C-alpha positions as CSV (number, residue, x, y, z in Angstrom):
1,M,161.0,181.1,7.9
2,S,163.3,179.8,10.7
3,V,166.6,178.0,10.9
4,C,167.0,174.6,12.5
5,S,169.0,174.9,15.7
6,N,170.7,171.5,15.0
7,C,171.3,171.1,11.2
8,Y,170.8,174.8,10.1
9,H,168.3,174.0,7.4
10,R,165.5,176.6,6.7
11,I,162.1,175.5,7.8
12,K,158.6,177.0,7.7
13,H,157.1,178.1,11.0
14,K,154.2,175.6,10.7
15,N,156.6,172.7,10.4
16,A,159.0,173.8,13.2
17,I,159.3,171.9,16.5
18,E,159.9,174.2,19.4
19,V,162.9,173.4,21.6
20,G,163.5,176.8,23.3
21,H,162.7,175.3,26.7
22,L,166.1,173.7,26.6
23,W,167.7,177.2,27.0
24,N,164.8,178.8,28.9
25,T,163.9,181.1,26.0
26,E,160.6,182.4,24.7
27,P,158.6,180.0,22.6
28,F,159.8,179.4,19.1
29,L,163.1,181.3,19.4
30,A,164.8,177.9,19.1
31,V,163.3,175.4,16.7
32,V,164.3,172.2,14.9
33,C,163.1,170.7,11.6
34,S,162.5,167.1,12.6
35,D,162.2,164.6,15.4
36,K,165.7,163.4,14.6
37,C,167.1,166.9,15.1
38,K,165.1,167.3,18.3
39,E,166.6,164.1,19.7
40,E,170.2,165.1,18.7
41,I,170.0,168.6,20.2
42,E,168.4,167.4,23.4
43,K,171.2,164.8,23.8
44,L,173.9,167.5,23.2
45,V,172.3,169.9,25.7
46,T,171.7,167.3,28.4
47,S,175.4,166.1,28.0
48,Q,176.4,169.7,28.7
49,K,174.3,169.9,31.8
50,K,175.9,166.7,33.1
51,G,179.4,168.2,32.4
52,D,180.2,165.7,29.7
53,G,181.1,168.3,27.1
54,N,180.1,171.6,25.6
55,W,177.4,171.5,23.0
56,M,178.6,174.9,21.6
57,T,182.0,173.5,20.6
58,M,180.8,170.1,19.4
59,R,179.2,171.5,16.3
60,A,180.2,174.1,13.8
61,F,178.2,175.8,11.1
62,P,178.4,173.7,7.9
63,K,181.3,174.6,5.7
64,R,180.6,175.7,2.1
65,E,182.7,173.8,-0.3
66,E,181.6,175.5,-3.5
67,D,182.8,178.9,-4.7
68,D,179.8,181.2,-4.6
69,G,181.3,183.7,-7.0
70,L,181.3,186.5,-4.4
71,P,184.3,188.7,-3.8
72,K,186.5,187.7,-0.9
73,A,187.5,190.1,1.9
74,L,191.0,191.5,1.7
75,T,193.0,191.5,4.9
76,D,196.3,193.0,6.0
77,K,197.8,189.4,6.2
78,Q,197.3,189.1,2.4
79,F,199.6,192.1,1.9
80,G,202.3,191.0,4.4
81,T,201.6,193.8,6.9
82,T,200.7,193.3,10.6
């Protein structure tokens, strides 16, 4: 199993489209799940090469809205200490 470099969905290796050449990496280190994702990631990377923006800051990992029932991490800020 791999993870799409654009939409972060899980994909099987046989269905993956290789896009590692965009970052000069080994084959199949960076893959996408569809032609649509391939076009989107190529557009983001080429805009970065032109200096139009930074593809790393344009997209964030998808946020989970649902409560997964797992315990939450405790931090010093929750207890009012610094």
